[in-house]
N, CA, C and O atoms as a GROMACS GRO file, in nm:
protein
  356
    1UNK      N    1  -3.467  -0.281   1.501
    1UNK     CA    2  -3.393  -0.166   1.549
    1UNK      C    3  -3.345  -0.084   1.430
    1UNK      O    4  -3.286  -0.138   1.336
    2UNK      N    5  -3.369   0.047   1.434
    2UNK     CA    6  -3.332   0.135   1.325
    2UNK      C    7  -3.184   0.173   1.336
    2UNK      O    8  -3.135   0.205   1.444
    3UNK      N    9  -3.115   0.168   1.222
    3UNK     CA   10  -2.974   0.202   1.219
    3UNK      C   11  -2.957   0.354   1.222
    3UNK      O   12  -3.025   0.427   1.150
    4UNK      N   13  -2.867   0.402   1.306
    4UNK     CA   14  -2.837   0.544   1.315
    4UNK      C   15  -2.771   0.589   1.185
    4UNK      O   16  -2.675   0.527   1.138
    5UNK      N   17  -2.821   0.697   1.128
    5UNK     CA   18  -2.769   0.746   1.001
    5UNK      C   19  -2.704   0.883   1.021
    5UNK      O   20  -2.740   0.956   1.113
    6UNK      N   21  -2.608   0.916   0.935
    6UNK     CA   22  -2.547   1.049   0.946
    6UNK      C   23  -2.648   1.158   0.912
    6UNK      O   24  -2.741   1.136   0.834
    7UNK      N   25  -2.629   1.275   0.971
    7UNK     CA   26  -2.717   1.389   0.941
    7UNK      C   27  -2.669   1.462   0.815
    7UNK      O   28  -2.742   1.543   0.759
    8UNK      N   29  -2.546   1.433   0.772
    8UNK     CA   30  -2.491   1.491   0.650
    8UNK      C   31  -2.393   1.391   0.591
    8UNK      O   32  -2.317   1.327   0.663
    9UNK      N   33  -2.397   1.377   0.460
    9UNK     CA   34  -2.305   1.286   0.391
    9UNK      C   35  -2.274   1.343   0.254
    9UNK      O   36  -2.364   1.391   0.185
   10UNK      N   37  -2.147   1.338   0.214
   10UNK     CA   38  -2.107   1.390   0.084
   10UNK      C   39  -1.996   1.302   0.028
   10UNK      O   40  -1.905   1.261   0.101
   11UNK      N   41  -2.004   1.272  -0.100
   11UNK     CA   42  -1.899   1.197  -0.168
   11UNK      C   43  -1.828   1.289  -0.267
   11UNK      O   44  -1.892   1.358  -0.347
   12UNK      N   45  -1.697   1.288  -0.261
   12UNK     CA   46  -1.614   1.359  -0.357
   12UNK      C   47  -1.521   1.254  -0.417
   12UNK      O   48  -1.426   1.210  -0.352
   13UNK      N   49  -1.548   1.212  -0.539
   13UNK     CA   50  -1.470   1.104  -0.598
   13UNK      C   51  -1.485   0.978  -0.514
   13UNK      O   52  -1.597   0.932  -0.489
   14UNK      N   53  -1.373   0.923  -0.471
   14UNK     CA   54  -1.376   0.801  -0.390
   14UNK      C   55  -1.383   0.829  -0.240
   14UNK      O   56  -1.386   0.737  -0.159
   15UNK      N   57  -1.387   0.957  -0.203
   15UNK     CA   58  -1.385   0.997  -0.062
   15UNK      C   59  -1.527   1.025  -0.014
   15UNK      O   60  -1.606   1.090  -0.083
   16UNK      N   61  -1.559   0.976   0.106
   16UNK     CA   62  -1.690   1.000   0.167
   16UNK      C   63  -1.668   1.064   0.303
   16UNK      O   64  -1.591   1.014   0.385
   17UNK      N   65  -1.737   1.176   0.326
   17UNK     CA   66  -1.738   1.238   0.458
   17UNK      C   67  -1.880   1.226   0.512
   17UNK      O   68  -1.978   1.247   0.440
   18UNK      N   69  -1.891   1.192   0.640
   18UNK     CA   70  -2.021   1.180   0.705
   18UNK      C   71  -2.015   1.252   0.839
   18UNK      O   72  -1.915   1.245   0.910
   19UNK      N   73  -2.124   1.319   0.873
   19UNK     CA   74  -2.134   1.390   1.001
   19UNK      C   75  -2.245   1.324   1.082
   19UNK      O   76  -2.355   1.299   1.032
   20UNK      N   77  -2.213   1.298   1.207
   20UNK     CA   78  -2.307   1.236   1.301
   20UNK      C   79  -2.337   1.337   1.410
   20UNK      O   80  -2.245   1.391   1.472
   21UNK      N   81  -2.464   1.362   1.435
   21UNK     CA   82  -2.503   1.457   1.540
   21UNK      C   83  -2.527   1.382   1.671
   21UNK      O   84  -2.594   1.278   1.674
   22UNK      N   85  -2.472   1.436   1.777
   22UNK     CA   86  -2.487   1.378   1.911
   22UNK      C   87  -2.545   1.482   2.004
   22UNK      O   88  -2.518   1.602   1.990
   23UNK      N   89  -2.624   1.438   2.099
   23UNK     CA   90  -2.680   1.529   2.198
   23UNK      C   91  -2.669   1.465   2.336
   23UNK      O   92  -2.667   1.343   2.350
   24UNK      N   93  -2.662   1.551   2.435
   24UNK     CA   94  -2.666   1.504   2.574
   24UNK      C   95  -2.731   1.612   2.658
   24UNK      O   96  -2.740   1.728   2.617
   25UNK      N   97  -2.774   1.574   2.775
   25UNK     CA   98  -2.835   1.668   2.869
   25UNK      C   99  -2.765   1.647   3.003
   25UNK      O  100  -2.795   1.553   3.076
   26UNK      N  101  -2.671   1.736   3.033
   26UNK     CA  102  -2.594   1.727   3.156
   26UNK      C  103  -2.641   1.834   3.253
   26UNK      O  104  -2.631   1.953   3.225
   27UNK      N  105  -2.692   1.790   3.365
   27UNK     CA  106  -2.740   1.883   3.468
   27UNK      C  107  -2.842   1.983   3.412
   27UNK      O  108  -2.840   2.101   3.448
   28UNK      N  109  -2.929   1.936   3.324
   28UNK     CA  110  -3.033   2.021   3.269
   28UNK      C  111  -2.986   2.112   3.156
   28UNK      O  112  -3.065   2.192   3.106
   29UNK      N  113  -2.860   2.101   3.115
   29UNK     CA  114  -2.808   2.184   3.008
   29UNK      C  115  -2.790   2.098   2.882
   29UNK      O  116  -2.704   2.010   2.879
   30UNK      N  117  -2.871   2.123   2.778
   30UNK     CA  118  -2.857   2.043   2.656
   30UNK      C  119  -2.730   2.082   2.580
   30UNK      O  120  -2.696   2.199   2.571
   31UNK      N  121  -2.662   1.983   2.528
   31UNK     CA  122  -2.542   2.004   2.448
   31UNK      C  123  -2.556   1.926   2.318
   31UNK      O  124  -2.616   1.819   2.314
   32UNK      N  125  -2.500   1.982   2.212
   32UNK     CA  126  -2.500   1.915   2.082
   32UNK      C  127  -2.358   1.922   2.027
   32UNK      O  128  -2.293   2.026   2.035
   33UNK      N  129  -2.311   1.812   1.970
   33UNK     CA  130  -2.181   1.812   1.905
   33UNK      C  131  -2.186   1.716   1.787
   33UNK      O  132  -2.279   1.637   1.773
   34UNK      N  133  -2.083   1.724   1.704
   34UNK     CA  134  -2.078   1.643   1.582
   34UNK      C  135  -1.949   1.562   1.577
   34UNK      O  136  -1.842   1.610   1.614
   35UNK      N  137  -1.961   1.438   1.530
   35UNK     CA  138  -1.846   1.355   1.496
   35UNK      C  139  -1.841   1.346   1.344
   35UNK      O  140  -1.945   1.341   1.278
   36UNK      N  141  -1.721   1.345   1.290
   36UNK     CA  142  -1.703   1.342   1.145
   36UNK      C  143  -1.619   1.219   1.108
   36UNK      O  144  -1.514   1.194   1.169
   37UNK      N  145  -1.665   1.144   1.010
   37UNK     CA  146  -1.586   1.031   0.960
   37UNK      C  147  -1.549   1.056   0.815
   37UNK      O  148  -1.625   1.114   0.738
   38UNK      N  149  -1.430   1.010   0.779
   38UNK     CA  150  -1.377   1.025   0.644
   38UNK      C  151  -1.329   0.888   0.599
   38UNK      O  152  -1.246   0.826   0.665
   39UNK      N  153  -1.381   0.840   0.487
   39UNK     CA  154  -1.342   0.709   0.436
   39UNK      C  155  -1.317   0.716   0.286
   39UNK      O  156  -1.366   0.806   0.217
   40UNK      N  157  -1.240   0.620   0.238
   40UNK     CA  158  -1.211   0.607   0.094
   40UNK      C  159  -1.274   0.477   0.046
   40UNK      O  160  -1.251   0.371   0.104
   41UNK      N  161  -1.352   0.486  -0.061
   41UNK     CA  162  -1.413   0.366  -0.119
   41UNK      C  163  -1.322   0.311  -0.229
   41UNK      O  164  -1.259   0.387  -0.304
   42UNK      N  165  -1.316   0.179  -0.237
   42UNK     CA  166  -1.240   0.115  -0.343
   42UNK      C  167  -1.306  -0.019  -0.376
   42UNK      O  168  -1.383  -0.073  -0.297
   43UNK      N  169  -1.274  -0.069  -0.492
   43UNK     CA  170  -1.334  -0.194  -0.536
   43UNK      C  171  -1.230  -0.305  -0.529
   43UNK      O  172  -1.119  -0.291  -0.580
   44UNK      N  173  -1.268  -0.414  -0.464
   44UNK     CA  174  -1.183  -0.533  -0.451
   44UNK      C  175  -1.256  -0.646  -0.525
   44UNK      O  176  -1.346  -0.709  -0.470
   45UNK      N  177  -1.216  -0.669  -0.649
   45UNK     CA  178  -1.290  -0.763  -0.732
   45UNK      C  179  -1.424  -0.702  -0.768
   45UNK      O  180  -1.429  -0.596  -0.830
   46UNK      N  181  -1.532  -0.768  -0.730
   46UNK     CA  182  -1.667  -0.716  -0.755
   46UNK      C  183  -1.727  -0.650  -0.632
   46UNK      O  184  -1.842  -0.607  -0.635
   47UNK      N  185  -1.651  -0.642  -0.525
   47UNK     CA  186  -1.704  -0.593  -0.398
   47UNK      C  187  -1.648  -0.454  -0.364
   47UNK      O  188  -1.527  -0.431  -0.372
   48UNK      N  189  -1.738  -0.362  -0.325
   48UNK     CA  190  -1.696  -0.230  -0.279
   48UNK      C  191  -1.661  -0.237  -0.131
   48UNK      O  192  -1.733  -0.299  -0.051
   49UNK      N  193  -1.550  -0.174  -0.096
   49UNK     CA  194  -1.504  -0.171   0.043
   49UNK      C  195  -1.468  -0.028   0.080
   49UNK      O  196  -1.458   0.060  -0.005
   50UNK      N  197  -1.449  -0.006   0.211
   50UNK     CA  198  -1.408   0.126   0.261
   50UNK      C  199  -1.279   0.111   0.340
   50UNK      O  200  -1.256   0.011   0.407
   51UNK      N  201  -1.194   0.214   0.330
   51UNK     CA  202  -1.067   0.214   0.403
   51UNK      C  203  -1.050   0.349   0.472
   51UNK      O  204  -1.097   0.451   0.422
   52UNK      N  205  -0.983   0.350   0.587
   52UNK     CA  206  -0.959   0.477   0.658
   52UNK      C  207  -0.834   0.550   0.608
   52UNK      O  208  -0.803   0.659   0.657
   53UNK      N  209  -0.763   0.492   0.511
   53UNK     CA  210  -0.639   0.553   0.462
   53UNK      C  211  -0.662   0.618   0.326
   53UNK      O  212  -0.756   0.583   0.254
   54UNK      N  213  -0.575   0.712   0.291
   54UNK     CA  214  -0.583   0.783   0.164
   54UNK      C  215  -0.462   0.746   0.079
   54UNK      O  216  -0.356   0.712   0.132
   55UNK      N  217  -0.478   0.752  -0.054
   55UNK     CA  218  -0.371   0.719  -0.147
   55UNK      C  219  -0.334   0.840  -0.231
   55UNK      O  220  -0.409   0.877  -0.322
   56UNK      N  221  -0.221   0.901  -0.203
   56UNK     CA  222  -0.166   1.003  -0.289
   56UNK      C  223  -0.237   1.137  -0.288
   56UNK      O  224  -0.331   1.160  -0.213
   57UNK      N  225  -0.188   1.224  -0.376
   57UNK     CA  226  -0.237   1.362  -0.382
   57UNK      C  227  -0.382   1.372  -0.425
   57UNK      O  228  -0.455   1.459  -0.377
   58UNK      N  229  -0.426   1.284  -0.514
   58UNK     CA  230  -0.566   1.288  -0.558
   58UNK      C  231  -0.663   1.268  -0.443
   58UNK      O  232  -0.760   1.343  -0.428
   59UNK      N  233  -0.636   1.167  -0.360
   59UNK     CA  234  -0.722   1.143  -0.244
   59UNK      C  235  -0.711   1.258  -0.144
   59UNK      O  236  -0.811   1.296  -0.084
   60UNK      N  237  -0.591   1.312  -0.127
   60UNK     CA  238  -0.575   1.423  -0.032
   60UNK      C  239  -0.655   1.545  -0.076
   60UNK      O  240  -0.718   1.611   0.007
   61UNK      N  241  -0.654   1.576  -0.205
   61UNK     CA  242  -0.730   1.690  -0.256
   61UNK      C  243  -0.880   1.668  -0.237
   61UNK      O  244  -0.952   1.759  -0.196
   62UNK      N  245  -0.927   1.546  -0.267
   62UNK     CA  246  -1.069   1.515  -0.248
   62UNK      C  247  -1.107   1.520  -0.101
   62UNK      O  248  -1.214   1.569  -0.066
   63UNK      N  249  -1.019   1.470  -0.014
   63UNK     CA  250  -1.046   1.472   0.130
   63UNK      C  251  -1.050   1.614   0.182
   63UNK      O  252  -1.134   1.647   0.265
   64UNK      N  253  -0.960   1.700   0.134
   64UNK     CA  254  -0.959   1.840   0.178
   64UNK      C  255  -1.090   1.908   0.142
   64UNK      O  256  -1.147   1.980   0.224
   65UNK      N  257  -1.139   1.885   0.021
   65UNK     CA  258  -1.266   1.944  -0.021
   65UNK      C  259  -1.382   1.888   0.062
   65UNK      O  260  -1.469   1.963   0.106
   66UNK      N  261  -1.383   1.758   0.083
   66UNK     CA  262  -1.490   1.695   0.162
   66UNK      C  263  -1.491   1.749   0.304
   66UNK      O  264  -1.598   1.777   0.359
   67UNK      N  265  -1.373   1.764   0.365
   67UNK     CA  266  -1.366   1.816   0.502
   67UNK      C  267  -1.406   1.963   0.507
   67UNK      O  268  -1.466   2.007   0.605
   68UNK      N  269  -1.374   2.041   0.403
   68UNK     CA  270  -1.417   2.181   0.400
   68UNK      C  271  -1.569   2.190   0.392
   68UNK      O  272  -1.629   2.274   0.458
   69UNK      N  273  -1.630   2.104   0.311
   69UNK     CA  274  -1.777   2.102   0.302
   69UNK      C  275  -1.839   2.064   0.436
   69UNK      O  276  -1.941   2.120   0.475
   70UNK      N  277  -1.778   1.969   0.506
   70UNK     CA  278  -1.828   1.929   0.638
   70UNK      C  279  -1.814   2.044   0.737
   70UNK      O  280  -1.904   2.069   0.817
   71UNK      N  281  -1.701   2.113   0.732
   71UNK     CA  282  -1.679   2.229   0.819
   71UNK      C  283  -1.784   2.336   0.794
   71UNK      O  284  -1.841   2.392   0.888
   72UNK      N  285  -1.810   2.364   0.667
   72UNK     CA  286  -1.911   2.465   0.631
   72UNK      C  287  -2.049   2.423   0.681
   72UNK      O  288  -2.124   2.506   0.732
   73UNK      N  289  -2.084   2.296   0.666
   73UNK     CA  290  -2.215   2.247   0.707
   73UNK      C  291  -2.234   2.264   0.857
   73UNK      O  292  -2.338   2.313   0.902
   74UNK      N  293  -2.133   2.224   0.936
   74UNK     CA  294  -2.143   2.238   1.081
   74UNK      C  295  -2.147   2.386   1.120
   74UNK      O  296  -2.226   2.424   1.207
   75UNK      N  297  -2.064   2.468   1.058
   75UNK     CA  298  -2.061   2.611   1.089
   75UNK      C  299  -2.196   2.677   1.063
   75UNK      O  300  -2.241   2.760   1.143
   76UNK      N  301  -2.261   2.641   0.953
   76UNK     CA  302  -2.392   2.698   0.922
   76UNK      C  303  -2.495   2.660   1.027
   76UNK      O  304  -2.580   2.742   1.062
   77UNK      N  305  -2.490   2.538   1.077
   77UNK     CA  306  -2.584   2.496   1.181
   77UNK      C  307  -2.559   2.571   1.310
   77UNK      O  308  -2.654   2.607   1.380
   78UNK      N  309  -2.433   2.595   1.343
   78UNK     CA  310  -2.402   2.667   1.466
   78UNK      C  311  -2.450   2.812   1.457
   78UNK      O  312  -2.500   2.867   1.555
   79UNK      N  313  -2.434   2.874   1.341
   79UNK     CA  314  -2.477   3.012   1.323
   79UNK      C  315  -2.629   3.025   1.329
   79UNK      O  316  -2.681   3.125   1.378
   80UNK      N  317  -2.701   2.923   1.280
   80UNK     CA  318  -2.847   2.932   1.276
   80UNK      C  319  -2.911   2.896   1.409
   80UNK      O  320  -3.028   2.927   1.431
   81UNK      N  321  -2.837   2.831   1.499
   81UNK     CA  322  -2.892   2.799   1.632
   81UNK      C  323  -2.786   2.825   1.738
   81UNK      O  324  -2.728   2.730   1.791
   82UNK      N  325  -2.761   2.952   1.771
   82UNK     CA  326  -2.655   2.985   1.867
   82UNK      C  327  -2.678   2.932   2.007
   82UNK      O  328  -2.584   2.926   2.086
   83UNK      N  329  -2.800   2.891   2.040
   83UNK     CA  330  -2.826   2.838   2.174
   83UNK      C  331  -2.763   2.700   2.192
   83UNK      O  332  -2.740   2.657   2.305
   84UNK      N  333  -2.736   2.632   2.083
   84UNK     CA  334  -2.675   2.499   2.090
   84UNK      C  335  -2.524   2.514   2.078
   84UNK      O  336  -2.474   2.552   1.972
   85UNK      N  337  -2.453   2.484   2.183
   85UNK     CA  338  -2.308   2.498   2.184
   85UNK      C  339  -2.243   2.370   2.136
   85UNK      O  340  -2.281   2.260   2.177
   86UNK      N  341  -2.145   2.384   2.050
   86UNK     CA  342  -2.064   2.271   2.005
   86UNK      C  343  -1.957   2.244   2.110
   86UNK      O  344  -1.888   2.337   2.154
   87UNK      N  345  -1.944   2.120   2.152
   87UNK     CA  346  -1.837   2.084   2.245
   87UNK      C  347  -1.706   2.086   2.168
   87UNK      O  348  -1.696   2.025   2.062
   88UNK      N  349  -1.608   2.155   2.220
   88UNK     CA  350  -1.481   2.166   2.148
   88UNK      C  351  -1.372   2.081   2.209
   88UNK      O  352  -1.274   2.051   2.141
   89UNK      N  353  -1.384   2.042   2.334
   89UNK     CA  354  -1.281   1.960   2.394
   89UNK      C  355  -1.342   1.862   2.488
   89UNK      O  356  -1.270   1.783   2.550
   0.00000   0.00000   0.00000
């Protein structure tokens, strides 16, 4: 079984943002939307791990940049294919 991979991924320092594309077909109407995950990588001994929490201003600045890049990536896709509506709620 193939593992589902993000359609976009970017690392800024220890912060990783990933975008996952989802599609559905409800009553013959195709819909596309994106989920975004934000994680912080850290090393515990010799092992790399991920955490959902951020540490201090440095992580916040990196997270803000990563989320802005994710926003730009999704916005560009929406502009290039207006027939695909992003679910907002």
